[in-house]
C-alpha atoms as an extended CHARMM CRD file, in Angstrom:
* protein
*
       124  EXT
         1         1  MET       CA             -4.3590000000       42.2350000000      -10.2030000000  PROA      1               0.0000000000
         2         2  ASN       CA             -3.0000000000       43.6860000000      -13.4280000000  PROA      2               0.0000000000
         3         3  TYR       CA             -0.4410000000       41.6930000000      -15.3630000000  PROA      3               0.0000000000
         4         4  THR       CA              1.9730000000       43.2690000000      -17.8000000000  PROA      4               0.0000000000
         5         5  LYS       CA              2.4310000000       41.9510000000      -21.3200000000  PROA      5               0.0000000000
         6         6  GLU       CA              5.9790000000       40.8840000000      -20.4480000000  PROA      6               0.0000000000
         7         7  TRP       CA              4.7950000000       38.8840000000      -17.4430000000  PROA      7               0.0000000000
         8         8  LEU       CA              2.0710000000       37.2250000000      -19.5180000000  PROA      8               0.0000000000
         9         9  ARG       CA              4.5320000000       36.3630000000      -22.3110000000  PROA      9               0.0000000000
        10        10  ALA       CA              6.9820000000       34.8430000000      -19.7630000000  PROA      10              0.0000000000
        11        11  TYR       CA              4.1490000000       32.8450000000      -18.1980000000  PROA      11              0.0000000000
        12        12  GLU       CA              3.0460000000       31.4670000000      -21.5870000000  PROA      12              0.0000000000
        13        13  GLU       CA              6.6380000000       30.5080000000      -22.4320000000  PROA      13              0.0000000000
        14        14  ARG       CA              6.9860000000       28.6180000000      -19.1370000000  PROA      14              0.0000000000
        15        15  GLN       CA              3.7180000000       26.7860000000      -19.8130000000  PROA      15              0.0000000000
        16        16  ALA       CA              4.7350000000       25.9080000000      -23.3740000000  PROA      16              0.0000000000
        17        17  LYS       CA              8.1210000000       24.6440000000      -22.1500000000  PROA      17              0.0000000000
        18        18  ALA       CA              6.4110000000       22.4030000000      -19.5840000000  PROA      18              0.0000000000
        19        19  VAL       CA              4.0450000000       21.0030000000      -22.2250000000  PROA      19              0.0000000000
        20        20  ARG       CA              6.9290000000       20.2790000000      -24.6220000000  PROA      20              0.0000000000
        21        21  ALA       CA              8.8380000000       18.5040000000      -21.8400000000  PROA      21              0.0000000000
        22        22  TYR       CA              5.7970000000       16.3620000000      -21.0740000000  PROA      22              0.0000000000
        23        23  TRP       CA              5.2070000000       15.3540000000      -24.7000000000  PROA      23              0.0000000000
        24        24  ARG       CA              8.8620000000       14.4520000000      -25.1830000000  PROA      24              0.0000000000
        25        25  GLY       CA              8.1720000000       11.4980000000      -22.8940000000  PROA      25              0.0000000000
        26        26  VAL       CA              5.1780000000       10.3310000000      -24.9520000000  PROA      26              0.0000000000
        27        27  GLN       CA              5.2290000000        8.3750000000      -28.1740000000  PROA      27              0.0000000000
        28        28  THR       CA              2.5430000000        7.8280000000      -30.7740000000  PROA      28              0.0000000000
        29        29  HSD       CA              0.9000000000        4.4160000000      -30.7590000000  PROA      29              0.0000000000
        30        30  GLU       CA              0.2650000000        2.7710000000      -34.1310000000  PROA      30              0.0000000000
        31        31  ALA       CA             -3.5030000000        3.1840000000      -33.6550000000  PROA      31              0.0000000000
        32        32  GLY       CA             -3.0500000000        6.9100000000      -33.2500000000  PROA      32              0.0000000000
        33        33  SER       CA             -3.5410000000        7.0800000000      -29.4800000000  PROA      33              0.0000000000
        34        34  LEU       CA             -0.8610000000        8.4190000000      -27.1720000000  PROA      34              0.0000000000
        35        35  ARG       CA              0.6740000000        6.5680000000      -24.2710000000  PROA      35              0.0000000000
        36        36  PRO       CA              3.8340000000        6.8920000000      -22.1830000000  PROA      36              0.0000000000
        37        37  THR       CA              6.9870000000        5.4550000000      -23.7210000000  PROA      37              0.0000000000
        38        38  ASP       CA              7.4710000000        2.9970000000      -20.8450000000  PROA      38              0.0000000000
        39        39  PRO       CA              4.1470000000        1.7470000000      -19.4410000000  PROA      39              0.0000000000
        40        40  LYS       CA              5.8970000000       -0.6250000000      -16.9960000000  PROA      40              0.0000000000
        41        41  PRO       CA              8.7740000000        1.1830000000      -15.2600000000  PROA      41              0.0000000000
        42        42  GLU       CA             11.9810000000       -0.6340000000      -14.4570000000  PROA      42              0.0000000000
        43        43  PRO       CA             12.0160000000       -2.0500000000      -10.9380000000  PROA      43              0.0000000000
        44        44  THR       CA             13.8110000000        0.0850000000       -8.3860000000  PROA      44              0.0000000000
        45        45  VAL       CA             14.0060000000       -2.6290000000       -5.7450000000  PROA      45              0.0000000000
        46        46  LEU       CA             15.7020000000       -5.8920000000       -6.5870000000  PROA      46              0.0000000000
        47        47  ASP       CA             16.0740000000       -8.3470000000       -3.7480000000  PROA      47              0.0000000000
        48        48  GLY       CA             17.1940000000      -11.8740000000       -4.5110000000  PROA      48              0.0000000000
        49        49  ALA       CA             16.2090000000      -13.0310000000       -1.0310000000  PROA      49              0.0000000000
        50        50  LEU       CA             12.5590000000      -12.6780000000       -1.9990000000  PROA      50              0.0000000000
        51        51  ALA       CA             12.8610000000      -15.2990000000       -4.7360000000  PROA      51              0.0000000000
        52        52  GLU       CA             11.5730000000      -18.7940000000       -3.9720000000  PROA      52              0.0000000000
        53        53  GLU       CA             12.4570000000      -22.0540000000       -5.6320000000  PROA      53              0.0000000000
        54        54  GLU       CA              9.5670000000      -23.9690000000       -7.0950000000  PROA      54              0.0000000000
        55        55  VAL       CA              8.9510000000      -27.2360000000       -5.2830000000  PROA      55              0.0000000000
        56        56  GLU       CA              6.6210000000      -29.7510000000       -6.8690000000  PROA      56              0.0000000000
        57        57  GLY       CA              3.2300000000      -29.8420000000       -5.1280000000  PROA      57              0.0000000000
        58        58  ARG       CA              3.9510000000      -26.7140000000       -3.0900000000  PROA      58              0.0000000000
        59        59  ASP       CA              2.0820000000      -23.4490000000       -3.5890000000  PROA      59              0.0000000000
        60        60  THR       CA              4.8020000000      -20.9650000000       -4.5740000000  PROA      60              0.0000000000
        61        61  ARG       CA              2.5050000000      -17.9850000000       -4.8900000000  PROA      61              0.0000000000
        62        62  ARG       CA              3.4020000000      -14.8950000000       -2.8700000000  PROA      62              0.0000000000
        63        63  ARG       CA              1.1160000000      -13.9690000000       -0.0280000000  PROA      63              0.0000000000
        64        64  VAL       CA              0.3860000000      -10.2530000000        0.1340000000  PROA      64              0.0000000000
        65        65  THR       CA             -1.4590000000       -8.9630000000        3.1830000000  PROA      65              0.0000000000
        66        66  VAL       CA             -2.6030000000       -5.3400000000        3.2580000000  PROA      66              0.0000000000
        67        67  THR       CA             -3.6380000000       -4.2270000000        6.7450000000  PROA      67              0.0000000000
        68        68  SER       CA             -5.3140000000       -0.8590000000        7.1590000000  PROA      68              0.0000000000
        69        69  TYR       CA             -5.3690000000        0.6560000000       10.6500000000  PROA      69              0.0000000000
        70        70  ARG       CA             -8.1530000000        3.2530000000       10.8330000000  PROA      70              0.0000000000
        71        71  VAL       CA            -10.0980000000        5.1630000000       13.4780000000  PROA      71              0.0000000000
        72        72  ARG       CA            -13.1920000000        4.7670000000       11.3600000000  PROA      72              0.0000000000
        73        73  LEU       CA            -13.3210000000        1.5540000000        9.3550000000  PROA      73              0.0000000000
        74        74  LEU       CA            -13.9610000000        1.8140000000        5.6160000000  PROA      74              0.0000000000
        75        75  ASP       CA            -16.2310000000       -0.1750000000        3.3580000000  PROA      75              0.0000000000
        76        76  GLN       CA            -14.2520000000       -3.1250000000        2.0020000000  PROA      76              0.0000000000
        77        77  ASP       CA            -14.3320000000       -1.7460000000       -1.5470000000  PROA      77              0.0000000000
        78        78  ASN       CA            -12.9370000000        1.6340000000       -0.4170000000  PROA      78              0.0000000000
        79        79  LEU       CA             -9.5480000000        0.2790000000        0.6930000000  PROA      79              0.0000000000
        80        80  CYS       CA             -8.2690000000        0.5510000000       -2.9090000000  PROA      80              0.0000000000
        81        81  ILE       CA             -5.4500000000       -1.9490000000       -2.4710000000  PROA      81              0.0000000000
        82        82  LYS       CA             -4.9880000000       -2.1300000000       -6.2500000000  PROA      82              0.0000000000
        83        83  TYR       CA             -2.5570000000        0.7870000000       -6.1200000000  PROA      83              0.0000000000
        84        84  HSD       CA             -0.4790000000       -0.8860000000       -3.4080000000  PROA      84              0.0000000000
        85        85  ILE       CA             -0.3170000000       -4.1450000000       -5.3810000000  PROA      85              0.0000000000
        86        86  ASP       CA              0.6210000000       -2.3020000000       -8.5940000000  PROA      86              0.0000000000
        87        87  GLY       CA              3.3880000000       -0.4960000000       -6.6970000000  PROA      87              0.0000000000
        88        88  LEU       CA              4.7890000000       -3.8450000000       -5.5480000000  PROA      88              0.0000000000
        89        89  ARG       CA              4.7120000000       -5.1060000000       -9.1380000000  PROA      89              0.0000000000
        90        90  TYR       CA              6.3460000000       -1.9990000000      -10.6230000000  PROA      90              0.0000000000
        91        91  ASN       CA              9.1390000000       -2.1850000000       -8.0450000000  PROA      91              0.0000000000
        92        92  GLY       CA              9.8610000000       -5.8490000000       -8.7500000000  PROA      92              0.0000000000
        93        93  ILE       CA              8.8050000000       -7.1230000000       -5.3210000000  PROA      93              0.0000000000
        94        94  ILE       CA              6.2030000000       -9.3910000000       -6.9090000000  PROA      94              0.0000000000
        95        95  GLU       CA              6.4480000000      -10.8560000000      -10.4030000000  PROA      95              0.0000000000
        96        96  ASP       CA              2.8650000000      -10.1840000000      -11.4410000000  PROA      96              0.0000000000
        97        97  ASP       CA             -0.4470000000       -9.3270000000       -9.8130000000  PROA      97              0.0000000000
        98        98  THR       CA             -2.4320000000      -12.2440000000      -11.2230000000  PROA      98              0.0000000000
        99        99  THR       CA             -3.8820000000      -15.0170000000       -9.0620000000  PROA      99              0.0000000000
       100       100  LYS       CA             -1.3010000000      -17.3530000000      -10.5860000000  PROA      100             0.0000000000
       101       101  HSD       CA              1.4620000000      -15.3990000000       -8.8020000000  PROA      101             0.0000000000
       102       102  ILE       CA             -0.0620000000      -13.9530000000       -5.6120000000  PROA      102             0.0000000000
       103       103  VAL       CA             -2.7220000000      -14.4590000000       -2.9630000000  PROA      103             0.0000000000
       104       104  ILE       CA             -4.1050000000      -11.1790000000       -1.6160000000  PROA      104             0.0000000000
       105       105  THR       CA             -5.5600000000      -10.7280000000        1.8550000000  PROA      105             0.0000000000
       106       106  GLU       CA             -6.9010000000       -7.4150000000        3.0720000000  PROA      106             0.0000000000
       107       107  ARG       CA             -7.7310000000       -6.5500000000        6.6680000000  PROA      107             0.0000000000
       108       108  GLN       CA             -8.8820000000       -3.5740000000        8.6930000000  PROA      108             0.0000000000
       109       109  VAL       CA             -8.0580000000       -2.8990000000       12.3200000000  PROA      109             0.0000000000
       110       110  GLN       CA             -9.7480000000       -0.1610000000       14.3220000000  PROA      110             0.0000000000
       111       111  VAL       CA             -7.4240000000        2.1180000000       16.3130000000  PROA      111             0.0000000000
       112       112  ALA       CA             -8.1430000000        4.8020000000       18.9120000000  PROA      112             0.0000000000
       113       113  THR       CA             -6.3890000000        7.8720000000       17.4570000000  PROA      113             0.0000000000
       114       114  ARG       CA             -5.4920000000        9.3010000000       14.0490000000  PROA      114             0.0000000000
       115       115  LYS       CA             -1.7930000000        9.1620000000       14.9670000000  PROA      115             0.0000000000
       116       116  GLU       CA             -2.0970000000        5.3890000000       14.9290000000  PROA      116             0.0000000000
       117       117  GLU       CA             -3.6080000000        5.2870000000       11.4170000000  PROA      117             0.0000000000
       118       118  ARG       CA             -1.3950000000        3.5640000000        8.8620000000  PROA      118             0.0000000000
       119       119  THR       CA             -1.3390000000        0.9190000000        6.1540000000  PROA      119             0.0000000000
       120       120  GLU       CA              0.9940000000       -2.0650000000        6.4160000000  PROA      120             0.0000000000
       121       121  ILE       CA              1.8540000000       -4.3120000000        3.4890000000  PROA      121             0.0000000000
       122       122  GLU       CA              3.3540000000       -7.7150000000        4.1860000000  PROA      122             0.0000000000
       123       123  VAL       CA              4.7890000000       -9.8800000000        1.3940000000  PROA      123             0.0000000000
       124       124  VAL       CA              5.6360000000      -13.4850000000        2.2470000000  PROA      124             0.0000000000
């Protein structure tokens, strides 16, 4: 395929515009490295009903259960629940993902068909 000079120039301008837009959202760190301006996004889900009062002697940690329904079960280390837990933290559903704040349980259930495959996350 032969491209004209005008098409190539327009393509380069679109690419440059996209790069400028990306870097507008990045700031320079004092050590010289680059990182996004907001490493921890504001929560999009705020639900006061999820909050628990602290009672002396009672474990107030959240219980997060990630259940993976698969036709073919995965190795335990291939479930990659870290991304699910981080998503809960970024959206304000859990305060933090440390063991001080949550207890994580992961399970796998074998299903018969691919239509039944899913991942369920339960926060109690």
